[in-house]
N, C-alpha and C positions, 0 to 999 in steps of 0.2 A: 388451282388446277381443275380443269374440266373433268367431270366424271364421264366414263366411257359407257355408252349404251348399246344394247342389242335389242332389236325389235323385229319380231317375226310372227308368222301365223301357222297354225295347224289346220284342222278342218273347220272352216268358218265361211261366213258370207263376206268377210273383210269389212263389215260395218264398223267394228271397233277401230281398226286402223284408219278407215276413212274419216271417222269422227275425230281421231287424234290429229290427222293431217289438216283437217278443216278448222281446228281451234284457232282463235284469234292470237293466242300466245305461242302457236307453233313456231313461227319465225324466231321468237325470243328463245324458245327451247333449243332450236338448232344453233343459235349463237352461244348458248351457255353450256351445251353438251357436246361431246365428241361421239359421233355416230360410227361405231365399229362395224355394225352389220345391220342392214335394213333393206332387204330385197326389193321393197316397193319403190325406193328412191335411190338405191345404190347398186353398183355392179359388183361390189365386193362380195364374193361367195364363201369366203373363209371365216369360220367361226373362231374368233379370237377371244382372249381374256377381256372381261368387261366388268364394270362396277354394278350395272343394273341391266337385267334382261326383262323385257316385257313380252309375254307370250299370249297371243290371241288364238282362240279356237280350242276345240276339244280334241282328245285323242280318239281316233276311230280306225287307224291303220297301224299294223305292227311296226312298220318302218319309222313311224313317227316317235315311237318310244326311244329308239336309239338316238334319233335326232335331238329329242328333248333332253335326254341324259347327257349328251355331249354339251349342250348349252348349259345345263346345270353345273357341269364340271368346270366350265370356264367363267361362270358368273358368281360374283360375290353375293349378289342378291337377285332373287327371281320372283317376279310378280305375275299373277294371273290377270290378264287384261280382258274384261268382259265376262258375261255370264257363262258362255260356252267353256271358257278356260277354267273358270272358278267352280262350276257346278256340273257341267256336261252339256248344258244348253238345249235348244229346241230339237236337236237330233235325238234327244231322249224320247221323243214321241214316236220314233221309228220302231217298227217291229222287225225290221230286216238288218238294221245297222246298230252296232253298239257304240255308245259314246261315253267317254270318261273324262272327268276333270283332270287336269295335269297333276294335281296333288296325289293321285293314285300311284304315280310313277316316280315323282321327284319331290323333294322338299320345297315348299313354297313359303316365301317370306311375307306374303300378303296378297290381297286381291283388290282389284278395282272393278266392282260389279256393275251390271247394267247391260241391256240388250238394245242398242249399245250403251256404254256408260254415258250418263248425262254430261254435256259439255262442261258445266260448271264444276261438277265433281271431278271429272277427268283432268280438267285444267289445273285445279287445285292440287290434285295428286301429283301431276307432272312437275309442277313447280317445287313441291316438297321433295320429290326424288332428286331433282337437279341440285337442290340445296343440301342433299344428303340427310334428309329428315324422314321420320317415319310417316307413313300414310295414316291419316285420321279419318275413320268412318263413323257415322252416327251410331249411337247405342240406343236410339229410340226407334219405334215403329212408325209406319206411315201415318197412322191415325193421329199421332201426337201433333202433327202440323197440318192435317188435311183440311182443305177449305170447306168440306162438307161436314166437318166435325163441329156440331153445335152443342155437343155434350148431351144429346138426347140419348135415352136408353134404348137398346135394341128390344124390339117387340118379340121376345122369346116366348115359346119356341118358334123359330123361324123355318120356313120352307124355302129352300133355294131352288129356283126353277130354271134359271138361265145363267150362262157365263157372261154374256154381253147383252145390252139392251137392243131392241129392234131399232132400226133407223128412225122411226117416228117417235121413239121414246127417248132419244138422246137429248139431254138437257145439260147446259153448261152450268158451272158452279153458281154464277150469278142468277140463274133461273131455278136452281134446285138446292135446297138446304137439307135434303134428306139423304141419309146414308144409303148406299147401294144395297146393303144387306137388308135393310127394312123394305126395299122394293122387290126383294126376292131375287136379286142379281148378285152373283158371287163376286166379292171383292176381297183380295188377299192382303189388303192394307194392314190388318191387325197382326199378321205374321211376317210382314216384309220390312226390311230395313228402310228407314227414311233417308232421303238424300237426292231424289230425282226431281225435286221441285214440283211433284205431282203433275208431270207432263200429260199423262193419260187422263187423269181426272179432270184436268182443265179443258180437255177435248170431249168431255162427257162420257168417258169410258172408265170402267173400274180398273183397279190395280191388278196386274197379272203376276206380280211377284218377282220380276226380273232382277231386282237388287238382292234377292236372297234373304234368308232369315238373319235376325240379329245374333242368334246363337243356335246351337245344336244343328241337327240335320235338316236339309231342305224337305225331303219327303215326309219324315216323321212329324215335322211341324204342321205340314198340310193335313196329314191324316188326323192328328189331334184336333186341329181347327175344324175340319169338316164334321167331326163326330158331334159337334155342338148343334148341328142343324139337321133338319129333315131334307134330304135331297130328292128331287123329282125322279121319276122312274128313268127318264132319259139320261140324267146325269149319273145315276147309279150304274148305268150300263157303260158309261163313257170312262174307260180306264185312263185315257189320256189326261184326265183332270189331275191325276197325281204326278204326271211326268212332263209338265210344261217346260221345265228347265232342268230337271234332274231325275235320275233314278237312284234307288238305293242299291248300291253294288256291294255284294258280300266280299269282305276282305279289303275294301277300298277305304279311302279317307274322306268319304263324301259328307 
């Protein structure tokens, strides 16, 4: 019997849904699943009982809470699709708008992290859900498989001066065997879950942490990590460095 799926969005750029629809295995998914509610491709506007609900986007409006709770009431399992849904997302950088992970308002059975989730990771998770299996995420950090990890020691104490390299400093892994941190460029690989196939690093850019931490809170991990380094004056003034994808919300389940 086909499992019933509900797929929808809250506040988001719809990048996660776009990635899902673009997957090579998406036609296979449609054949093996029964879509009960998916506003992007279906005219059905009634929230029905389903086996699996995938929710993209963060909560930033009061009316979204009731909508989310109605979905939770009708879903046997509910998963946060993408970094916004799992942690709050890039809206956390806003000083004017609040953003919350869906776990603050409903019980979540698991997350599929990423901004957007990497196609391989998302495809594997989708197939496991269709087969009524648990999602499996890596328990290692990015550094464990990083192409720039040649097991050299960091030259501590380090001073971190930049979040990203200048255009003329960008080097691809085959041209660069040095860790970004040793270059004075912030890389969140040490505190970020592995699983994205190092898409940013392969383009000459450091990890920004969109897959979230392997364990504990997003912001607390980042604060503890940054305490190991000397930050330049500019970075010490930039509070957004702590809120790239999440804020620590009092009383929440962040």
